[in-house]
BAGURO-854612 format. One record per atom (N, C-alpha, C): x, y, z; residue in one letter. Coordinates in nm, 2 decimals. Layout:
+--------+--------+--------+---+
|      x |      y |      z | r |
+--------+--------+--------+---+
|      X |      Y |      Z | A |
...
+--------+--------+--------+---+
END
This chain:
+--------+--------+--------+---+
|      x |      y |      z | r |
+--------+--------+--------+---+
|  -0.41 |   1.84 |  -0.20 | M |
|  -0.30 |   1.71 |  -0.22 | M |
|  -0.42 |   1.62 |  -0.28 | M |
|  -0.59 |   1.64 |  -0.26 | E |
|  -0.65 |   1.57 |  -0.38 | E |
|  -0.65 |   1.61 |  -0.50 | E |
|  -0.62 |   1.67 |  -0.54 | Q |
|  -0.61 |   1.73 |  -0.69 | Q |
|  -0.49 |   1.67 |  -0.73 | Q |
|  -0.38 |   1.66 |  -0.65 | L |
|  -0.25 |   1.62 |  -0.70 | L |
|  -0.27 |   1.49 |  -0.72 | L |
|  -0.30 |   1.36 |  -0.63 | D |
|  -0.30 |   1.23 |  -0.62 | D |
|  -0.40 |   1.21 |  -0.69 | D |
|  -0.54 |   1.29 |  -0.65 | G |
|  -0.63 |   1.22 |  -0.71 | G |
|  -0.74 |   1.15 |  -0.61 | G |
|  -0.69 |   1.10 |  -0.49 | D |
|  -0.76 |   1.01 |  -0.43 | D |
|  -0.82 |   1.07 |  -0.31 | D |
|  -0.96 |   1.11 |  -0.35 | I |
|  -1.11 |   1.18 |  -0.26 | I |
|  -1.13 |   1.11 |  -0.16 | I |
|  -1.10 |   1.14 |  -0.01 | W |
|  -1.10 |   1.06 |   0.10 | W |
|  -1.29 |   1.08 |   0.09 | W |
|  -1.32 |   0.95 |   0.12 | P |
|  -1.50 |   0.99 |   0.19 | P |
|  -1.54 |   1.08 |   0.30 | P |
|  -1.65 |   1.16 |   0.30 | H |
|  -1.65 |   1.23 |   0.43 | H |
|  -1.65 |   1.12 |   0.55 | H |
|  -1.61 |   1.17 |   0.66 | S |
|  -1.62 |   1.09 |   0.78 | S |
|  -1.72 |   1.12 |   0.87 | S |
|  -1.81 |   1.08 |   0.95 | D |
|  -1.88 |   1.17 |   1.07 | D |
|  -1.81 |   1.15 |   1.19 | D |
|  -1.69 |   1.11 |   1.19 | F |
|  -1.61 |   1.06 |   1.36 | F |
|  -1.56 |   1.22 |   1.38 | F |
|  -1.63 |   1.22 |   1.48 | D |
|  -1.57 |   1.36 |   1.51 | D |
|  -1.47 |   1.40 |   1.60 | D |
|  -1.34 |   1.35 |   1.54 | S |
|  -1.22 |   1.40 |   1.61 | S |
|  -1.12 |   1.51 |   1.51 | S |
|  -1.08 |   1.60 |   1.64 | Y |
|  -1.02 |   1.70 |   1.51 | Y |
|  -0.89 |   1.64 |   1.45 | Y |
|  -0.83 |   1.51 |   1.49 | V |
|  -0.76 |   1.49 |   1.37 | V |
|  -0.83 |   1.39 |   1.21 | V |
|  -0.95 |   1.35 |   1.21 | V |
|  -1.00 |   1.31 |   1.11 | V |
|  -1.03 |   1.43 |   1.03 | V |
|  -1.16 |   1.54 |   1.17 | Q |
|  -1.17 |   1.63 |   1.09 | Q |
|  -1.11 |   1.72 |   0.99 | Q |
|  -1.02 |   1.76 |   1.05 | T |
|  -0.88 |   1.84 |   1.00 | T |
|  -0.76 |   1.77 |   0.89 | T |
|  -0.76 |   1.60 |   0.92 | S |
|  -0.71 |   1.56 |   0.82 | S |
|  -0.77 |   1.60 |   0.67 | S |
|  -0.92 |   1.58 |   0.69 | Q |
|  -1.01 |   1.57 |   0.55 | Q |
|  -0.99 |   1.69 |   0.49 | Q |
|  -1.01 |   1.80 |   0.58 | A |
|  -1.03 |   1.94 |   0.52 | A |
|  -0.90 |   1.99 |   0.49 | A |
|  -0.75 |   1.94 |   0.50 | L |
|  -0.63 |   2.00 |   0.48 | L |
|  -0.63 |   1.90 |   0.36 | L |
|  -0.68 |   1.83 |   0.34 | R |
|  -0.59 |   1.74 |   0.14 | R |
|  -0.71 |   1.85 |   0.04 | R |
|  -0.80 |   1.95 |   0.12 | K |
|  -0.85 |   1.99 |   0.00 | K |
|  -0.81 |   2.09 |  -0.01 | K |
|  -0.70 |   2.15 |   0.06 | K |
|  -0.66 |   2.30 |   0.10 | K |
|  -0.52 |   2.30 |  -0.03 | K |
|  -0.47 |   2.36 |  -0.11 | P |
|  -0.31 |   2.35 |  -0.18 | P |
|  -0.19 |   2.36 |  -0.06 | P |
|  -0.09 |   2.32 |  -0.07 | I |
|  -0.01 |   2.26 |   0.01 | I |
|   0.05 |   2.42 |   0.06 | I |
|   0.10 |   2.49 |  -0.06 | R |
|   0.12 |   2.59 |   0.02 | R |
|   0.05 |   2.72 |   0.14 | R |
|  -0.12 |   2.70 |   0.11 | S |
|  -0.16 |   2.75 |   0.21 | S |
|  -0.17 |   2.65 |   0.39 | S |
|  -0.14 |   2.60 |   0.37 | L |
|  -0.16 |   2.50 |   0.49 | L |
|  -0.09 |   2.58 |   0.59 | L |
|  -0.15 |   2.60 |   0.69 | S |
|  -0.09 |   2.62 |   0.83 | S |
|   0.03 |   2.60 |   0.91 | S |
|   0.08 |   2.64 |   0.98 | D |
|   0.20 |   2.56 |   1.07 | D |
|   0.12 |   2.47 |   1.11 | D |
|   0.00 |   2.48 |   1.17 | E |
|  -0.07 |   2.34 |   1.27 | E |
|  -0.12 |   2.24 |   1.17 | E |
|  -0.13 |   2.27 |   1.04 | E |
|  -0.21 |   2.18 |   0.92 | E |
|  -0.09 |   2.08 |   0.88 | E |
|   0.04 |   2.18 |   0.83 | L |
|   0.15 |   2.20 |   0.77 | L |
|   0.18 |   2.00 |   0.92 | L |
|   0.24 |   2.04 |   1.04 | R |
|   0.27 |   1.97 |   1.19 | R |
|   0.22 |   1.87 |   1.16 | R |
|   0.03 |   1.87 |   1.15 | L |
|  -0.06 |   1.74 |   1.17 | L |
|  -0.04 |   1.69 |   1.02 | L |
|  -0.02 |   1.73 |   0.92 | A |
|  -0.03 |   1.66 |   0.76 | A |
|   0.07 |   1.56 |   0.74 | A |
|   0.25 |   1.60 |   0.84 | I |
|   0.33 |   1.53 |   0.82 | I |
|   0.36 |   1.42 |   0.99 | I |
|   0.29 |   1.46 |   1.07 | G |
|   0.32 |   1.33 |   1.15 | G |
|   0.20 |   1.29 |   1.17 | G |
|   0.07 |   1.27 |   1.08 | Q |
|  -0.03 |   1.11 |   1.05 | Q |
|   0.01 |   1.11 |   0.92 | Q |
|   0.12 |   1.18 |   0.88 | Q |
|   0.12 |   1.09 |   0.76 | Q |
|   0.05 |   1.07 |   0.66 | Q |
|  -0.03 |   1.22 |   0.64 | I |
|  -0.12 |   1.24 |   0.57 | I |
|  -0.11 |   1.28 |   0.39 | I |
|  -0.10 |   1.18 |   0.28 | G |
|  -0.02 |   1.23 |   0.16 | G |
|   0.13 |   1.18 |   0.15 | G |
|   0.17 |   1.04 |   0.24 | L |
|   0.28 |   1.03 |   0.12 | L |
|   0.39 |   1.07 |   0.09 | L |
|   0.32 |   1.02 |  -0.04 | E |
|   0.38 |   1.09 |  -0.17 | E |
|   0.35 |   1.19 |  -0.17 | E |
|   0.35 |   1.31 |  -0.08 | W |
|   0.36 |   1.45 |  -0.08 | W |
|   0.46 |   1.48 |   0.01 | W |
|   0.46 |   1.41 |   0.09 | L |
|   0.57 |   1.43 |   0.21 | L |
|   0.71 |   1.52 |   0.12 | L |
|   0.76 |   1.46 |   0.06 | E |
|   0.85 |   1.55 |   0.06 | E |
|   0.83 |   1.72 |   0.01 | E |
|   0.72 |   1.72 |  -0.06 | W |
|   0.66 |   1.90 |  -0.03 | W |
|   0.62 |   1.96 |   0.11 | W |
|   0.58 |   1.85 |   0.14 | L |
|   0.51 |   1.87 |   0.29 | L |
|   0.65 |   1.94 |   0.35 | L |
|   0.79 |   1.84 |   0.36 | V |
|   0.88 |   1.87 |   0.49 | V |
|   0.95 |   1.99 |   0.40 | V |
|   0.89 |   1.99 |   0.26 | R |
|   1.02 |   2.12 |   0.20 | R |
|   0.99 |   2.28 |   0.25 | R |
|   0.88 |   2.24 |   0.29 | L |
|   0.75 |   2.37 |   0.26 | L |
|   0.80 |   2.41 |   0.47 | L |
|   0.80 |   2.27 |   0.51 | A |
|   0.81 |   2.29 |   0.65 | A |
|   0.96 |   2.33 |   0.69 | A |
|   1.06 |   2.29 |   0.63 | L |
|   1.20 |   2.35 |   0.65 | L |
|   1.22 |   2.48 |   0.60 | L |
|   1.14 |   2.49 |   0.52 | E |
|   1.10 |   2.64 |   0.48 | E |
|   1.10 |   2.77 |   0.62 | E |
|   0.98 |   2.72 |   0.65 | R |
|   0.95 |   2.81 |   0.74 | R |
|   1.02 |   2.79 |   0.88 | R |
|   1.13 |   2.66 |   0.85 | L |
|   1.17 |   2.66 |   1.05 | L |
|   1.30 |   2.70 |   1.02 | L |
|   1.36 |   2.72 |   0.85 | R |
|   1.48 |   2.78 |   0.87 | R |
|   1.45 |   2.95 |   0.93 | R |
|   1.32 |   3.04 |   0.93 | D |
|   1.34 |   3.14 |   1.01 | D |
|   1.27 |   3.13 |   1.14 | D |
|   1.25 |   3.01 |   1.15 | D |
|   1.18 |   3.01 |   1.33 | D |
|   1.17 |   2.86 |   1.35 | D |
|   1.33 |   2.80 |   1.40 | P |
|   1.31 |   2.62 |   1.46 | P |
|   1.21 |   2.64 |   1.54 | P |
|   1.22 |   2.68 |   1.61 | L |
|   1.06 |   2.64 |   1.73 | L |
|   0.91 |   2.71 |   1.73 | L |
|   0.92 |   2.71 |   1.58 | L |
|   0.78 |   2.73 |   1.54 | L |
|   0.66 |   2.63 |   1.57 | L |
|   0.53 |   2.67 |   1.62 | S |
|   0.49 |   2.53 |   1.68 | S |
|   0.31 |   2.58 |   1.60 | S |
|   0.24 |   2.46 |   1.63 | G |
|   0.14 |   2.43 |   1.53 | G |
|   0.04 |   2.51 |   1.64 | G |
|  -0.03 |   2.41 |   1.71 | D |
|  -0.10 |   2.42 |   1.80 | D |
|  -0.04 |   2.38 |   1.97 | D |
|   0.05 |   2.32 |   1.97 | F |
|   0.08 |   2.24 |   2.13 | F |
|   0.20 |   2.30 |   2.16 | F |
|   0.28 |   2.34 |   2.14 | F |
|   0.44 |   2.35 |   2.23 | F |
|   0.54 |   2.43 |   2.12 | F |
|   0.62 |   2.51 |   2.13 | P |
|   0.73 |   2.56 |   2.06 | P |
|   0.83 |   2.43 |   2.04 | P |
|   0.83 |   2.40 |   1.87 | G |
|   0.90 |   2.31 |   1.85 | G |
|   0.82 |   2.20 |   1.79 | G |
|   0.68 |   2.21 |   1.80 | D |
|   0.60 |   2.07 |   1.71 | D |
|   0.60 |   2.03 |   1.56 | D |
|   0.65 |   2.17 |   1.52 | L |
|   0.66 |   2.11 |   1.37 | L |
|   0.78 |   2.07 |   1.35 | L |
|   0.93 |   2.10 |   1.41 | L |
|   1.01 |   2.04 |   1.37 | L |
|   1.01 |   1.88 |   1.43 | L |
|   0.97 |   1.88 |   1.56 | Q |
|   0.98 |   1.77 |   1.63 | Q |
|   0.89 |   1.65 |   1.50 | Q |
|   0.77 |   1.70 |   1.46 | N |
|   0.75 |   1.59 |   1.39 | N |
|   0.81 |   1.58 |   1.25 | N |
|   0.83 |   1.66 |   1.17 | V |
|   0.95 |   1.70 |   1.07 | V |
|   1.05 |   1.55 |   1.10 | V |
|   1.15 |   1.60 |   1.19 | L |
|   1.20 |   1.51 |   1.23 | L |
|   1.17 |   1.37 |   1.23 | L |
|   1.07 |   1.35 |   1.29 | Q |
|   1.00 |   1.18 |   1.29 | Q |
|   0.98 |   1.14 |   1.21 | Q |
|   0.97 |   1.20 |   1.08 | A |
|   0.98 |   1.15 |   0.89 | A |
|   0.99 |   0.99 |   0.93 | A |
|   0.90 |   0.90 |   0.84 | P |
|   1.01 |   0.84 |   0.83 | P |
|   1.11 |   0.78 |   0.75 | P |
|   1.21 |   0.69 |   0.82 | D |
|   1.34 |   0.71 |   0.77 | D |
|   1.38 |   0.68 |   0.61 | D |
|   1.31 |   0.63 |   0.55 | V |
|   1.30 |   0.54 |   0.41 | V |
|   1.27 |   0.69 |   0.33 | V |
|   1.22 |   0.82 |   0.43 | F |
|   1.21 |   0.97 |   0.36 | F |
|   1.32 |   1.04 |   0.39 | F |
|   1.41 |   1.01 |   0.46 | W |
|   1.51 |   1.08 |   0.51 | W |
|   1.59 |   1.01 |   0.44 | W |
|   1.62 |   0.89 |   0.38 | T |
|   1.74 |   0.85 |   0.35 | T |
|   1.73 |   0.84 |   0.15 | T |
|   1.63 |   0.85 |   0.08 | A |
|   1.58 |   0.92 |   0.00 | A |
|   1.60 |   1.07 |  -0.06 | A |
|   1.59 |   1.11 |   0.03 | H |
|   1.62 |   1.29 |   0.05 | H |
|   1.70 |   1.32 |   0.13 | H |
|   1.85 |   1.36 |   0.10 | E |
|   2.00 |   1.35 |   0.12 | E |
|   2.01 |   1.50 |   0.19 | E |
|   1.95 |   1.62 |   0.10 | S |
|   1.91 |   1.69 |   0.10 | S |
|   1.86 |   1.82 |   0.18 | S |
|   1.73 |   1.73 |   0.19 | E |
|   1.65 |   1.80 |   0.30 | E |
|   1.67 |   1.77 |   0.45 | E |
|   1.74 |   1.63 |   0.44 | R |
|   1.86 |   1.58 |   0.60 | R |
|   1.92 |   1.66 |   0.62 | R |
|   2.01 |   1.73 |   0.55 | E |
|   2.12 |   1.78 |   0.51 | E |
|   2.00 |   1.92 |   0.61 | E |
|   1.92 |   2.00 |   0.54 | A |
|   1.88 |   2.11 |   0.59 | A |
|   1.80 |   2.12 |   0.74 | A |
|   1.77 |   2.00 |   0.77 | A |
|   1.72 |   1.95 |   0.88 | A |
|   1.85 |   1.97 |   0.99 | A |
|   1.92 |   1.92 |   0.94 | M |
|   2.06 |   1.91 |   1.06 | M |
|   2.09 |   2.06 |   1.09 | M |
|   2.13 |   2.13 |   0.98 | V |
|   2.16 |   2.34 |   0.96 | V |
|   2.03 |   2.34 |   1.09 | V |
|   1.94 |   2.32 |   1.09 | I |
|   1.86 |   2.41 |   1.17 | I |
|   1.89 |   2.34 |   1.29 | I |
|   1.88 |   2.19 |   1.31 | V |
|   1.91 |   2.14 |   1.43 | V |
|   2.02 |   2.17 |   1.48 | V |
|   2.17 |   2.16 |   1.41 | K |
|   2.25 |   2.23 |   1.54 | K |
|   2.21 |   2.40 |   1.53 | K |
|   2.15 |   2.44 |   1.43 | G |
|   2.13 |   2.57 |   1.51 | G |
|   2.08 |   2.59 |   1.65 | G |
|   1.98 |   2.49 |   1.74 | L |
|   1.91 |   2.49 |   1.85 | L |
|   2.04 |   2.47 |   1.94 | L |
|   2.19 |   2.44 |   1.97 | D |
|   2.23 |   2.38 |   2.06 | D |
|   2.24 |   2.50 |   2.19 | D |
|   2.21 |   2.48 |   2.27 | G |
|   2.22 |   2.57 |   2.35 | G |
|   2.06 |   2.63 |   2.37 | G |
|   1.95 |   2.58 |   2.35 | H |
|   1.89 |   2.63 |   2.34 | H |
|   1.79 |   2.52 |   2.45 | H |
|   1.71 |   2.59 |   2.50 | D |
|   1.63 |   2.57 |   2.63 | D |
|   1.47 |   2.47 |   2.53 | D |
|   1.46 |   2.34 |   2.50 | L |
|   1.40 |   2.27 |   2.41 | L |
|   1.31 |   2.22 |   2.50 | L |
|   1.17 |   2.16 |   2.45 | P |
|   1.09 |   2.05 |   2.52 | P |
|   1.17 |   1.96 |   2.50 | P |
|   1.07 |   1.82 |   2.64 | P |
|   1.19 |   1.69 |   2.58 | P |
|   1.15 |   1.63 |   2.49 | P |
|   1.04 |   1.61 |   2.43 | S |
|   0.99 |   1.57 |   2.33 | S |
|   1.06 |   1.59 |   2.20 | S |
|   1.10 |   1.75 |   2.20 | V |
|   1.20 |   1.81 |   2.10 | V |
|   1.31 |   1.74 |   2.09 | V |
|   1.34 |   1.76 |   2.20 | R |
|   1.50 |   1.75 |   2.25 | R |
|   1.49 |   1.54 |   2.17 | R |
|   1.43 |   1.54 |   2.24 | S |
|   1.45 |   1.39 |   2.19 | S |
|   1.43 |   1.29 |   2.07 | S |
|   1.36 |   1.42 |   1.97 | A |
|   1.36 |   1.36 |   1.85 | A |
|   1.45 |   1.40 |   1.73 | A |
|   1.50 |   1.51 |   1.84 | I |
|   1.67 |   1.58 |   1.80 | I |
|   1.73 |   1.46 |   1.75 | I |
|   1.74 |   1.41 |   1.89 | S |
|   1.87 |   1.28 |   1.93 | S |
|   1.82 |   1.18 |   1.85 | S |
|   1.68 |   1.15 |   1.81 | R |
|   1.69 |   1.01 |   1.77 | R |
|   1.72 |   1.08 |   1.60 | R |
|   1.73 |   1.13 |   1.56 | F |
|   1.72 |   1.20 |   1.39 | F |
|   1.87 |   1.19 |   1.38 | F |
|   1.96 |   1.28 |   1.51 | A |
|   2.09 |   1.28 |   1.49 | A |
|   2.17 |   1.15 |   1.51 | A |
|   2.12 |   1.06 |   1.55 | A |
|   2.18 |   0.91 |   1.59 | A |
|   2.16 |   0.84 |   1.42 | A |
|   2.09 |   0.88 |   1.33 | K |
|   2.03 |   0.77 |   1.24 | K |
|   2.19 |   0.83 |   1.12 | K |
|   2.21 |   0.90 |   1.15 | R |
|   2.29 |   0.95 |   1.05 | R |
|   2.41 |   0.83 |   1.01 | R |
+--------+--------+--------+---+
END
């Protein structure tokens, strides 16, 4: 992301998983991000101008496995995708429709409460 947007973040000595991982993933090619890095980048809104690419990549992966997980629980990547800012979903109808297809495919699945809540909020915005 740093190469694409030219925004080089200064090194932070703040020793937290989120800060250290966020800085490291901005140096990686978007396609090489792990599921956890993708979850984190979308959830922390790192590189908002690249959110379209991040969400598209996440949706590609979620089509094959909707409950794909980063490091926390099944569906944590989907949860973060669905919680992308409303302005993103308004401007990207095809991605919204792709997300809805994924969500509809989860009917009847046993989902973590936070994922079920994210799905409800996402579907209600329609």
